[in-house]
C-alpha positions in Angstrom: -15.4 3.6 2.7 -18.5 5.3 3.6 -17.0 8.8 3.0 -16.1 7.6 -0.5 -19.6 6.6 -1.2 -20.9 10.0 0.0 -18.5 11.8 -2.2 -19.2 9.7 -5.4 -22.9 10.1 -4.9 -22.6 13.9 -4.6 -20.5 14.0 -7.7 -22.9 12.0 -9.7 -25.9 14.1 -8.5 -24.1 17.3 -9.4 -23.0 16.0 -12.9 -26.7 15.1 -13.5 -27.9 18.5 -12.5 -25.5 20.1 -15.1 -26.7 17.8 -17.8 -30.3 19.0 -18.0 -31.6 20.3 -21.3 -32.0 24.1 -21.6 -35.4 25.5 -22.4 -35.9 26.7 -26.0 -36.1 30.4 -26.4 -39.6 31.5 -27.1 -38.6 34.8 -28.7 -37.4 35.2 -32.3 -35.5 38.2 -33.7 -36.8 39.6 -37.0 -34.4 39.2 -40.0 -33.5 42.8 -39.7 -32.7 42.8 -36.0 -30.7 39.4 -36.4 -28.2 41.3 -38.8 -28.1 44.5 -36.7 -25.5 45.4 -34.1 -24.4 48.3 -31.7 -21.5 49.5 -29.7 -21.5 52.0 -26.8 -18.1 53.2 -25.6 -17.6 55.5 -22.6 -14.4 57.1 -21.3 -12.7 59.9 -19.5 -9.8 62.2 -19.9 -7.9 62.7 -16.7 -4.4 63.9 -17.9 -3.4 67.6 -17.6 -3.0 69.9 -20.7 -0.6 72.6 -20.9 1.1 74.7 -23.7 3.9 72.1 -23.6 1.5 69.7 -25.5 1.0 72.0 -28.4 3.3 72.4 -31.4 6.1 74.8 -31.3 4.8 78.3 -32.1 1.4 77.7 -30.7 0.1 78.8 -27.5 -3.1 79.5 -25.6 -4.3 81.3 -22.5 -7.0 78.9 -21.5 -7.7 75.2 -21.9 -11.1 73.6 -22.2 -12.0 69.9 -22.2 -14.7 67.4 -21.6 -13.8 65.2 -18.7 -16.3 62.6 -19.9 -17.0 61.2 -23.4 -19.2 58.6 -25.1 -19.6 57.1 -28.5 -22.4 55.2 -30.1 -22.1 52.9 -33.0 -25.1 51.3 -35.0 -24.5 48.9 -37.8 -26.3 46.6 -40.1 -24.9 43.6 -41.9 -26.2 43.9 -45.6 -24.3 40.9 -47.0 -21.7 38.7 -45.6 -18.7 41.1 -46.7 -20.6 44.4 -46.6 -22.1 46.5 -43.6 -23.4 49.9 -43.2 -22.4 51.7 -39.7 -23.3 55.1 -38.3 -21.4 56.4 -35.2 -21.4 59.5 -33.3 -19.3 61.1 -30.4 
């Protein structure tokens, strides 16, 4: 019986600690930043290239590729159904 009381008291204590109120954030975004967003994508190309990957009739002596690539996207929500975006690779 004593084990059950200890387990119940631990559960009640843990539930009380999870129900504490969060502190309100002291920082506020400007109207412009609240409607802006960004995306950063990174990737790599690790498969081999050869003349077999080219369309029939095309061939090359050398292959050049970047192993690592990245993309940056910046956007701003102008109205609910219209956004402007800029992206670069």
